[in-house]
NUZARO-620681 format. One record per atom (N, C-alpha, C): residue number from 1; residue in three letters; atom name; x, y negated, z. Coordinates in steps of 0.2 Angstrom, whole numbers, padded with zeros to 4 digits. Layout:
<atoms>
  vexvo  romi  rofi   east  north     up
    NUM   Ala    CA      X      Y      Z
...
</atoms>
This chain:
<atoms>
  vexvo  romi  rofi   east  north     up
      1   Unk     N   0137   0183   0389
      1   Unk    CA   0130   0184   0388
      1   Unk     C   0128   0186   0380
      2   Unk     N   0124   0191   0380
      2   Unk    CA   0122   0194   0373
      2   Unk     C   0115   0191   0373
      3   Unk     N   0113   0188   0368
      3   Unk    CA   0109   0185   0364
      3   Unk     C   0105   0193   0358
      4   Unk     N   0098   0192   0360
      4   Unk    CA   0094   0198   0357
      4   Unk     C   0089   0194   0355
      5   Unk     N   0088   0196   0347
      5   Unk    CA   0083   0192   0344
      5   Unk     C   0078   0198   0341
      6   Unk     N   0070   0197   0342
      6   Unk    CA   0066   0202   0342
      6   Unk     C   0064   0202   0336
      7   Unk     N   0063   0205   0331
      7   Unk    CA   0060   0204   0325
      7   Unk     C   0053   0209   0327
      8   Unk     N   0050   0202   0321
      8   Unk    CA   0042   0202   0326
      8   Unk     C   0039   0205   0320
      9   Unk     N   0032   0208   0321
      9   Unk    CA   0030   0210   0315
      9   Unk     C   0026   0207   0312
     10   Unk     N   0023   0200   0315
     10   Unk    CA   0021   0194   0311
     10   Unk     C   0026   0192   0306
     11   Unk     N   0032   0191   0306
     11   Unk    CA   0035   0189   0302
     11   Unk     C   0034   0192   0295
     12   Unk     N   0034   0200   0297
     12   Unk    CA   0033   0204   0291
     12   Unk     C   0027   0204   0288
     13   Unk     N   0025   0201   0292
     13   Unk    CA   0018   0203   0287
     13   Unk     C   0015   0195   0284
     14   Unk     N   0019   0187   0286
     14   Unk    CA   0018   0183   0284
     14   Unk     C   0022   0184   0275
     15   Unk     N   0030   0187   0276
     15   Unk    CA   0032   0188   0270
     15   Unk     C   0028   0193   0266
     16   Unk     N   0026   0197   0267
     16   Unk    CA   0022   0202   0262
     16   Unk     C   0015   0198   0259
     17   Unk     N   0012   0195   0263
     17   Unk    CA   0007   0190   0262
     17   Unk     C   0009   0185   0255
     18   Unk     N   0015   0181   0257
     18   Unk    CA   0019   0178   0253
     18   Unk     C   0018   0182   0245
     19   Unk     N   0022   0188   0246
     19   Unk    CA   0023   0191   0241
     19   Unk     C   0019   0193   0237
     20   Unk     N   0012   0194   0241
     20   Unk    CA   0006   0197   0237
     20   Unk     C   0002   0190   0234
     21   Unk     N   0002   0185   0237
     21   Unk    CA  -0001   0179   0235
     21   Unk     C   0002   0178   0228
     22   Unk     N   0009   0176   0228
     22   Unk    CA   0013   0177   0221
     22   Unk     C   0011   0179   0216
     23   Unk     N   0009   0187   0217
     23   Unk    CA   0008   0190   0213
     23   Unk     C   0000   0188   0209
     24   Unk     N  -0001   0189   0216
     24   Unk    CA  -0010   0188   0214
     24   Unk     C  -0012   0180   0208
     25   Unk     N  -0007   0176   0209
     25   Unk    CA  -0009   0170   0206
     25   Unk     C  -0004   0172   0200
     26   Unk     N   0001   0173   0199
     26   Unk    CA   0004   0176   0191
     26   Unk     C  -0002   0179   0188
     27   Unk     N  -0006   0183   0188
     27   Unk    CA  -0009   0188   0186
     27   Unk     C  -0016   0183   0184
     28   Unk     N  -0019   0177   0190
     28   Unk    CA  -0024   0174   0187
     28   Unk     C  -0020   0169   0183
     29   Unk     N  -0015   0165   0184
     29   Unk    CA  -0014   0162   0179
     29   Unk     C  -0012   0165   0171
     30   Unk     N  -0009   0171   0171
     30   Unk    CA  -0005   0174   0164
     30   Unk     C  -0013   0178   0160
     31   Unk     N  -0018   0180   0165
     31   Unk    CA  -0023   0185   0161
     31   Unk     C  -0028   0179   0156
     32   Unk     N  -0030   0173   0160
     32   Unk    CA  -0035   0166   0156
     32   Unk     C  -0032   0166   0149
     33   Unk     N  -0024   0164   0149
     33   Unk    CA  -0020   0161   0146
     33   Unk     C  -0019   0165   0140
     34   Unk     N  -0022   0173   0139
     34   Unk    CA  -0020   0176   0132
     34   Unk     C  -0013   0180   0133
     35   Unk     N  -0011   0181   0140
     35   Unk    CA  -0005   0184   0141
     35   Unk     C   0001   0180   0139
     36   Unk     N   0001   0173   0140
     36   Unk    CA   0006   0168   0140
     36   Unk     C   0008   0166   0145
     37   Unk     N   0014   0165   0147
     37   Unk    CA   0018   0163   0152
     37   Unk     C   0021   0159   0151
     38   Unk     N   0020   0151   0153
     38   Unk    CA   0023   0145   0152
     38   Unk     C   0026   0144   0144
     39   Unk     N   0020   0147   0139
     39   Unk    CA   0021   0147   0132
     39   Unk     C   0026   0152   0129
     40   Unk     N   0028   0158   0134
     40   Unk    CA   0032   0162   0132
     40   Unk     C   0025   0167   0131
     41   Unk     N   0026   0173   0125
     41   Unk    CA   0020   0178   0122
     41   Unk     C   0023   0183   0125
     42   Unk     N   0019   0187   0130
     42   Unk    CA   0022   0193   0132
     42   Unk     C   0019   0197   0127
     43   Unk     N   0013   0197   0124
     43   Unk    CA   0011   0202   0119
     43   Unk     C   0014   0199   0112
     44   Unk     N   0016   0202   0109
     44   Unk    CA   0017   0202   0103
     44   Unk     C   0013   0205   0098
     45   Unk     N   0006   0206   0100
     45   Unk    CA   0001   0205   0093
     45   Unk     C  -0003   0200   0093
     46   Unk     N  -0003   0195   0100
     46   Unk    CA  -0004   0189   0097
     46   Unk     C  -0001   0184   0093
     47   Unk     N   0004   0185   0092
     47   Unk    CA   0008   0179   0088
     47   Unk     C   0004   0181   0080
     48   Unk     N   0002   0186   0079
     48   Unk    CA  -0001   0185   0072
     48   Unk     C  -0005   0181   0071
     49   Unk     N  -0009   0179   0075
     49   Unk    CA  -0016   0176   0074
     49   Unk     C  -0015   0169   0072
     50   Unk     N  -0018   0165   0069
     50   Unk    CA  -0018   0161   0062
     50   Unk     C  -0023   0157   0069
     51   Unk     N  -0021   0148   0069
     51   Unk    CA  -0026   0144   0070
     51   Unk     C  -0030   0143   0066
     52   Unk     N  -0036   0140   0069
     52   Unk    CA  -0041   0136   0065
     52   Unk     C  -0041   0132   0059
     53   Unk     N  -0037   0128   0060
     53   Unk    CA  -0035   0124   0057
     53   Unk     C  -0028   0126   0052
     54   Unk     N  -0026   0130   0053
     54   Unk    CA  -0019   0132   0049
     54   Unk     C  -0019   0130   0042
     55   Unk     N  -0014   0131   0040
     55   Unk    CA  -0013   0130   0032
     55   Unk     C  -0010   0135   0029
     56   Unk     N  -0014   0138   0025
     56   Unk    CA  -0010   0144   0021
     56   Unk     C  -0005   0142   0015
     57   Unk     N  -0001   0142   0016
     57   Unk    CA   0006   0138   0009
     57   Unk     C   0009   0145   0006
     58   Unk     N   0005   0152   0007
     58   Unk    CA   0008   0158   0002
     58   Unk     C   0006   0154  -0005
     59   Unk     N   0008   0159  -0010
     59   Unk    CA   0007   0158  -0015
     59   Unk     C   0000   0161  -0016
     60   Unk     N  -0004   0155  -0022
     60   Unk    CA  -0011   0159  -0022
     60   Unk     C  -0012   0168  -0024
     61   Unk     N  -0016   0169  -0022
     61   Unk    CA  -0019   0178  -0025
     61   Unk     C  -0021   0175  -0033
     62   Unk     N  -0020   0183  -0037
     62   Unk    CA  -0026   0179  -0043
     62   Unk     C  -0031   0179  -0043
     63   Unk     N  -0034   0184  -0037
     63   Unk    CA  -0044   0181  -0038
     63   Unk     C  -0042   0172  -0035
     64   Unk     N  -0038   0171  -0031
     64   Unk    CA  -0040   0161  -0028
     64   Unk     C  -0038   0159  -0037
     65   Unk     N  -0033   0162  -0038
     65   Unk    CA  -0032   0157  -0045
     65   Unk     C  -0038   0158  -0051
     66   Unk     N  -0041   0163  -0052
     66   Unk    CA  -0046   0164  -0056
     66   Unk     C  -0050   0159  -0054
     67   Unk     N  -0054   0161  -0049
     67   Unk    CA  -0059   0155  -0044
     67   Unk     C  -0059   0150  -0047
     68   Unk     N  -0050   0147  -0045
     68   Unk    CA  -0052   0138  -0046
     68   Unk     C  -0051   0138  -0054
     69   Unk     N  -0049   0142  -0057
     69   Unk    CA  -0048   0141  -0063
     69   Unk     C  -0054   0141  -0068
     70   Unk     N  -0059   0145  -0065
     70   Unk    CA  -0069   0148  -0067
     70   Unk     C  -0071   0140  -0064
     71   Unk     N  -0070   0138  -0057
     71   Unk    CA  -0073   0132  -0057
     71   Unk     C  -0072   0124  -0062
     72   Unk     N  -0064   0124  -0062
     72   Unk    CA  -0064   0119  -0068
     72   Unk     C  -0066   0121  -0073
     73   Unk     N  -0067   0126  -0075
     73   Unk    CA  -0069   0128  -0082
     73   Unk     C  -0077   0125  -0083
     74   Unk     N  -0080   0126  -0079
     74   Unk    CA  -0087   0124  -0075
     74   Unk     C  -0088   0117  -0076
     75   Unk     N  -0082   0114  -0071
     75   Unk    CA  -0085   0107  -0071
     75   Unk     C  -0084   0103  -0078
     76   Unk     N  -0076   0102  -0083
     76   Unk    CA  -0077   0102  -0088
     76   Unk     C  -0081   0103  -0094
     77   Unk     N  -0085   0110  -0093
     77   Unk    CA  -0092   0110  -0096
     77   Unk     C  -0096   0108  -0096
     78   Unk     N  -0097   0107  -0089
     78   Unk    CA  -0103   0103  -0088
     78   Unk     C  -0103   0094  -0089
     79   Unk     N  -0096   0093  -0089
     79   Unk    CA  -0096   0084  -0091
     79   Unk     C  -0096   0084  -0097
     80   Unk     N  -0092   0087  -0100
     80   Unk    CA  -0094   0088  -0109
     80   Unk     C  -0103   0089  -0112
     81   Unk     N  -0104   0092  -0107
     81   Unk    CA  -0114   0092  -0108
     81   Unk     C  -0116   0086  -0107
     82   Unk     N  -0114   0083  -0103
     82   Unk    CA  -0119   0078  -0099
     82   Unk     C  -0116   0073  -0104
     83   Unk     N  -0111   0072  -0107
     83   Unk    CA  -0106   0066  -0111
     83   Unk     C  -0111   0067  -0117
     84   Unk     N  -0111   0074  -0121
     84   Unk    CA  -0114   0074  -0127
     84   Unk     C  -0123   0074  -0125
     85   Unk     N  -0127   0075  -0120
     85   Unk    CA  -0134   0073  -0120
     85   Unk     C  -0132   0067  -0119
     86   Unk     N  -0131   0062  -0117
     86   Unk    CA  -0130   0054  -0117
     86   Unk     C  -0130   0051  -0124
     87   Unk     N  -0125   0056  -0127
     87   Unk    CA  -0123   0053  -0134
     87   Unk     C  -0129   0053  -0138
     88   Unk     N  -0131   0058  -0138
     88   Unk    CA  -0137   0062  -0143
     88   Unk     C  -0144   0058  -0142
     89   Unk     N  -0146   0056  -0137
     89   Unk    CA  -0151   0054  -0133
     89   Unk     C  -0150   0050  -0129
     90   Unk     N  -0151   0043  -0133
     90   Unk    CA  -0148   0035  -0131
     90   Unk     C  -0153   0033  -0126
     91   Unk     N  -0161   0036  -0125
     91   Unk    CA  -0165   0035  -0122
     91   Unk     C  -0167   0040  -0115
     92   Unk     N  -0161   0045  -0116
     92   Unk    CA  -0160   0050  -0110
     92   Unk     C  -0160   0047  -0103
     93   Unk     N  -0164   0048  -0098
     93   Unk    CA  -0164   0044  -0092
     93   Unk     C  -0161   0048  -0086
     94   Unk     N  -0160   0047  -0083
     94   Unk    CA  -0152   0050  -0075
     94   Unk     C  -0158   0050  -0071
     95   Unk     N  -0159   0056  -0067
     95   Unk    CA  -0161   0055  -0061
     95   Unk     C  -0159   0053  -0056
     96   Unk     N  -0160   0046  -0051
     96   Unk    CA  -0159   0044  -0047
     96   Unk     C  -0161   0047  -0040
     97   Unk     N  -0159   0049  -0035
     97   Unk    CA  -0163   0052  -0029
     97   Unk     C  -0161   0048  -0022
     98   Unk     N  -0166   0046  -0018
     98   Unk    CA  -0162   0041  -0012
     98   Unk     C  -0160   0049  -0007
     99   Unk     N  -0154   0047  -0006
     99   Unk    CA  -0151   0051  -0001
     99   Unk     C  -0151   0050   0008
    100   Unk     N  -0150   0043   0007
    100   Unk    CA  -0150   0041   0014
    100   Unk     C  -0153   0032   0014
    101   Unk     N  -0157   0033   0020
    101   Unk    CA  -0161   0025   0020
    101   Unk     C  -0162   0025   0028
    102   Unk     N  -0157   0022   0032
    102   Unk    CA  -0156   0022   0040
    102   Unk     C  -0155   0015   0042
    103   Unk     N  -0157   0014   0048
    103   Unk    CA  -0152   0011   0050
    103   Unk     C  -0147   0013   0057
    104   Unk     N  -0141   0009   0056
    104   Unk    CA  -0136   0015   0061
    104   Unk     C  -0132   0008   0060
    105   Unk     N  -0132   0007   0069
    105   Unk    CA  -0127   0002   0072
    105   Unk     C  -0129  -0004   0069
    106   Unk     N  -0134  -0008   0068
    106   Unk    CA  -0135  -0012   0065
    106   Unk     C  -0132  -0014   0060
    107   Unk     N  -0134  -0009   0055
    107   Unk    CA  -0134  -0009   0046
    107   Unk     C  -0139  -0005   0044
    108   Unk     N  -0141  -0007   0039
    108   Unk    CA  -0144  -0001   0035
    108   Unk     C  -0141  -0001   0031
    109   Unk     N  -0143   0006   0030
    109   Unk    CA  -0140   0010   0026
    109   Unk     C  -0142   0013   0020
    110   Unk     N  -0140   0013   0015
    110   Unk    CA  -0144   0014   0009
    110   Unk     C  -0140   0021   0005
    111   Unk     N  -0140   0025   0002
    111   Unk    CA  -0137   0028  -0002
    111   Unk     C  -0145   0032  -0008
    112   Unk     N  -0138   0033  -0014
    112   Unk    CA  -0140   0037  -0019
    112   Unk     C  -0135   0042  -0024
    113   Unk     N  -0141   0047  -0025
    113   Unk    CA  -0135   0053  -0029
    113   Unk     C  -0139   0051  -0037
    114   Unk     N  -0135   0052  -0042
    114   Unk    CA  -0137   0052  -0048
    114   Unk     C  -0132   0057  -0052
    115   Unk     N  -0141   0061  -0054
    115   Unk    CA  -0137   0066  -0058
    115   Unk     C  -0133   0067  -0064
    116   Unk     N  -0128   0071  -0064
    116   Unk    CA  -0126   0069  -0070
    116   Unk     C  -0118   0065  -0069
    117   Unk     N  -0112   0067  -0072
    117   Unk    CA  -0109   0061  -0073
    117   Unk     C  -0110   0053  -0074
    118   Unk     N  -0109   0047  -0073
    118   Unk    CA  -0111   0041  -0075
    118   Unk     C  -0107   0037  -0076
    119   Unk     N  -0102   0036  -0084
    119   Unk    CA  -0098   0030  -0084
    119   Unk     C  -0101   0024  -0084
    120   Unk     N  -0096   0022  -0083
    120   Unk    CA  -0097   0012  -0084
    120   Unk     C  -0106   0010  -0083
    121   Unk     N  -0105   0012  -0077
    121   Unk    CA  -0113   0010  -0076
    121   Unk     C  -0113   0004  -0067
    122   Unk     N  -0118   0005  -0065
    122   Unk    CA  -0119   0002  -0058
    122   Unk     C  -0123   0000  -0055
    123   Unk     N  -0125   0003  -0048
    123   Unk    CA  -0129   0002  -0043
    123   Unk     C  -0132  -0005  -0043
    124   Unk     N  -0138  -0007  -0043
    124   Unk    CA  -0142  -0011  -0039
    124   Unk     C  -0148  -0009  -0035
    125   Unk     N  -0147  -0013  -0029
    125   Unk    CA  -0153  -0013  -0024
    125   Unk     C  -0158  -0019  -0022
    126   Unk     N  -0163  -0019  -0025
    126   Unk    CA  -0166  -0024  -0023
    126   Unk     C  -0173  -0023  -0016
    127   Unk     N  -0171  -0027  -0010
    127   Unk    CA  -0175  -0024  -0004
    127   Unk     C  -0179  -0032  -0006
    128   Unk     N  -0187  -0030  -0002
    128   Unk    CA  -0193  -0032  -0003
    128   Unk     C  -0198  -0034   0002
    129   Unk     N  -0199  -0037   0005
    129   Unk    CA  -0204  -0039   0013
    129   Unk     C  -0209  -0044   0010
    130   Unk     N  -0213  -0044   0010
    130   Unk    CA  -0219  -0050   0007
    130   Unk     C  -0214  -0053   0003
    131   Unk     N  -0213  -0059   0002
    131   Unk    CA  -0210  -0066  -0002
    131   Unk     C  -0203  -0065  -0002
    132   Unk     N  -0201  -0062   0002
    132   Unk    CA  -0192  -0062   0003
    132   Unk     C  -0190  -0057  -0001
    133   Unk     N  -0186  -0058  -0006
    133   Unk    CA  -0180  -0053  -0010
    133   Unk     C  -0175  -0054  -0007
    134   Unk     N  -0170  -0047  -0008
    134   Unk    CA  -0163  -0045  -0006
    134   Unk     C  -0160  -0044  -0014
    135   Unk     N  -0156  -0043  -0016
    135   Unk    CA  -0154  -0040  -0020
    135   Unk     C  -0145  -0039  -0018
    136   Unk     N  -0142  -0033  -0021
    136   Unk    CA  -0136  -0031  -0018
    136   Unk     C  -0132  -0025  -0024
    137   Unk     N  -0128  -0026  -0025
    137   Unk    CA  -0123  -0022  -0031
    137   Unk     C  -0117  -0017  -0028
    138   Unk     N  -0117  -0013  -0030
    138   Unk    CA  -0113  -0007  -0027
    138   Unk     C  -0111  -0002  -0036
    139   Unk     N  -0103   0000  -0035
    139   Unk    CA  -0101   0002  -0041
    139   Unk     C  -0102   0010  -0041
    140   Unk     N  -0103   0015  -0046
    140   Unk    CA  -0104   0020  -0045
    140   Unk     C  -0097   0025  -0044
    141   Unk     N  -0098   0030  -0041
    141   Unk    CA  -0092   0035  -0038
    141   Unk     C  -0093   0042  -0043
    142   Unk     N  -0090   0042  -0046
    142   Unk    CA  -0090   0051  -0050
    142   Unk     C  -0090   0055  -0044
    143   Unk     N  -0092   0060  -0043
    143   Unk    CA  -0092   0067  -0040
    143   Unk     C  -0090   0073  -0045
    144   Unk     N  -0089   0079  -0045
    144   Unk    CA  -0087   0085  -0047
    144   Unk     C  -0092   0085  -0054
    145   Unk     N  -0099   0086  -0050
    145   Unk    CA  -0104   0087  -0055
    145   Unk     C  -0110   0080  -0055
    146   Unk     N  -0109   0077  -0050
    146   Unk    CA  -0114   0071  -0051
    146   Unk     C  -0112   0065  -0050
    147   Unk     N  -0115   0058  -0048
    147   Unk    CA  -0111   0053  -0047
    147   Unk     C  -0116   0052  -0040
    148   Unk     N  -0114   0045  -0039
    148   Unk    CA  -0116   0043  -0033
    148   Unk     C  -0116   0034  -0033
    149   Unk     N  -0120   0030  -0029
    149   Unk    CA  -0119   0023  -0028
    149   Unk     C  -0116   0025  -0022
    150   Unk     N  -0109   0018  -0022
    150   Unk    CA  -0107   0019  -0018
    150   Unk     C  -0107   0017  -0011
    151   Unk     N  -0112   0014  -0011
    151   Unk    CA  -0118   0014  -0003
    151   Unk     C  -0118   0007   0000
    152   Unk     N  -0125   0006   0002
    152   Unk    CA  -0126  -0001   0005
    152   Unk     C  -0125  -0001   0010
    153   Unk     N  -0121  -0005   0013
    153   Unk    CA  -0123  -0007   0021
    153   Unk     C  -0124  -0014   0023
    154   Unk     N  -0131  -0016   0024
    154   Unk    CA  -0132  -0023   0025
    154   Unk     C  -0133  -0023   0032
    155   Unk     N  -0130  -0030   0035
    155   Unk    CA  -0131  -0030   0042
    155   Unk     C  -0138  -0032   0044
    156   Unk     N  -0139  -0031   0048
    156   Unk    CA  -0148  -0030   0049
    156   Unk     C  -0150  -0038   0052
    157   Unk     N  -0144  -0044   0051
    157   Unk    CA  -0146  -0048   0054
    157   Unk     C  -0147  -0053   0049
    158   Unk     N  -0146  -0050   0041
    158   Unk    CA  -0147  -0053   0036
    158   Unk     C  -0155  -0052   0033
    159   Unk     N  -0158  -0046   0038
    159   Unk    CA  -0166  -0044   0037
    159   Unk     C  -0171  -0047   0041
    160   Unk     N  -0176  -0050   0040
    160   Unk    CA  -0180  -0048   0048
    160   Unk     C  -0182  -0042   0048
    161   Unk     N  -0185  -0043   0057
    161   Unk    CA  -0187  -0035   0060
    161   Unk     C  -0194  -0034   0054
    162   Unk     N  -0194  -0028   0051
    162   Unk    CA  -0201  -0026   0048
    162   Unk     C  -0197  -0021   0043
    163   Unk     N  -0206  -0017   0040
    163   Unk    CA  -0204  -0013   0036
    163   Unk     C  -0201  -0014   0027
    164   Unk     N  -0195  -0013   0024
    164   Unk    CA  -0195  -0016   0016
    164   Unk     C  -0195  -0012   0014
    165   Unk     N  -0197  -0014   0008
    165   Unk    CA  -0197  -0008   0002
    165   Unk     C  -0192  -0009  -0003
    166   Unk     N  -0188  -0006  -0004
    166   Unk    CA  -0182  -0004  -0009
    166   Unk     C  -0182   0000  -0015
    167   Unk     N  -0180  -0003  -0020
    167   Unk    CA  -0177   0000  -0027
    167   Unk     C  -0170   0002  -0029
    168   Unk     N  -0168   0006  -0031
    168   Unk    CA  -0159   0006  -0033
    168   Unk     C  -0162   0009  -0041
    169   Unk     N  -0159   0004  -0044
    169   Unk    CA  -0158   0004  -0053
    169   Unk     C  -0150   0006  -0052
    170   Unk     N  -0150   0011  -0057
    170   Unk    CA  -0143   0012  -0061
    170   Unk     C  -0143   0011  -0068
    171   Unk     N  -0140   0005  -0070
    171   Unk    CA  -0139   0004  -0076
    171   Unk     C  -0133   0002  -0079
    172   Unk     N  -0131   0005  -0086
    172   Unk    CA  -0124   0005  -0090
    172   Unk     C  -0126  -0003  -0093
    173   Unk     N  -0121  -0007  -0094
    173   Unk    CA  -0122  -0014  -0100
    173   Unk     C  -0127  -0015  -0106
    174   Unk     N  -0131  -0008  -0108
    174   Unk    CA  -0133  -0009  -0112
    174   Unk     C  -0140  -0005  -0113
    175   Unk     N  -0143   0000  -0106
    175   Unk    CA  -0147   0003  -0105
    175   Unk     C  -0148   0002  -0097
    176   Unk     N  -0154   0005  -0096
    176   Unk    CA  -0155   0005  -0088
    176   Unk     C  -0155   0014  -0088
    177   Unk     N  -0154   0017  -0084
    177   Unk    CA  -0152   0024  -0083
    177   Unk     C  -0158   0027  -0078
    178   Unk     N  -0159   0024  -0074
    178   Unk    CA  -0164   0028  -0070
    178   Unk     C  -0165   0025  -0064
    179   Unk     N  -0172   0023  -0060
    179   Unk    CA  -0172   0021  -0054
    179   Unk     C  -0174   0026  -0049
    180   Unk     N  -0174   0025  -0042
    180   Unk    CA  -0176   0026  -0036
    180   Unk     C  -0180   0022  -0030
    181   Unk     N  -0186   0022  -0028
    181   Unk    CA  -0188   0017  -0023
    181   Unk     C  -0188   0023  -0016
    182   Unk     N  -0189   0017  -0010
    182   Unk    CA  -0193   0020  -0005
    182   Unk     C  -0193   0013   0000
    183   Unk     N  -0194   0014   0005
    183   Unk    CA  -0194   0011   0011
    183   Unk     C  -0187   0011   0019
    184   Unk     N  -0188   0008   0020
    184   Unk    CA  -0184   0007   0026
    184   Unk     C  -0186   0004   0032
    185   Unk     N  -0187   0004   0039
    185   Unk    CA  -0188   0000   0043
    185   Unk     C  -0183  -0004   0048
    186   Unk     N  -0183  -0010   0047
    186   Unk    CA  -0178  -0014   0053
    186   Unk     C  -0178  -0017   0057
</atoms>
C-alpha cells in the first residue's frame, strides 16, 4: 500500500507569512534603535557620535589653554584688587544681597551673596517677629569672584507661623562689612 501526501497551498502560505512577519519585526526593531541590532552597530557613521555626558580627555587645544589662563589671570587680578581696596579703605563696606529666602520641606532657607572675596569673616542671621528674636551664625564660603554665607537652614518647628523680618550681617573680627534684610513667611 502506498501513502501519498498532499502538499497544500495552506502550508506554503503559512511559511511565507512567518518569514514576512519576521522581516517586518526586524525592520521595526532596527530602525527606531538607530541602526543597532542587539547592540551591534550596522552603520559605522553612528560610532563617531559622542554621548551628552561624555568627557573629552584629549589634550587641550591652544584656544582652550588660552581661555583657561585668561580666566585664571582675571580671577587673581580681581582678588588682588579686592584685597587692596579693603586694605586702603578700612571703612569700605561690602554689598550683601539676599539670594534666597523661602520655606521648603519644613525648613526656612535663607542665602546671601557677598560682593568680593571676604576672608576672616562670618555671617549672622537675626530673625524677628514681634518680641521674639532668633540668632544664627554661618561661615563664609569664597567663590571665584565673590563670597557667600554658607547658608541658613532653620527648621520651621523653631519658628512660630507668620511673617518674620530678618537681617544678615557680614562682619570680620574688627568691623561690620555689610548688611542685608528681608522677610520670610513661615
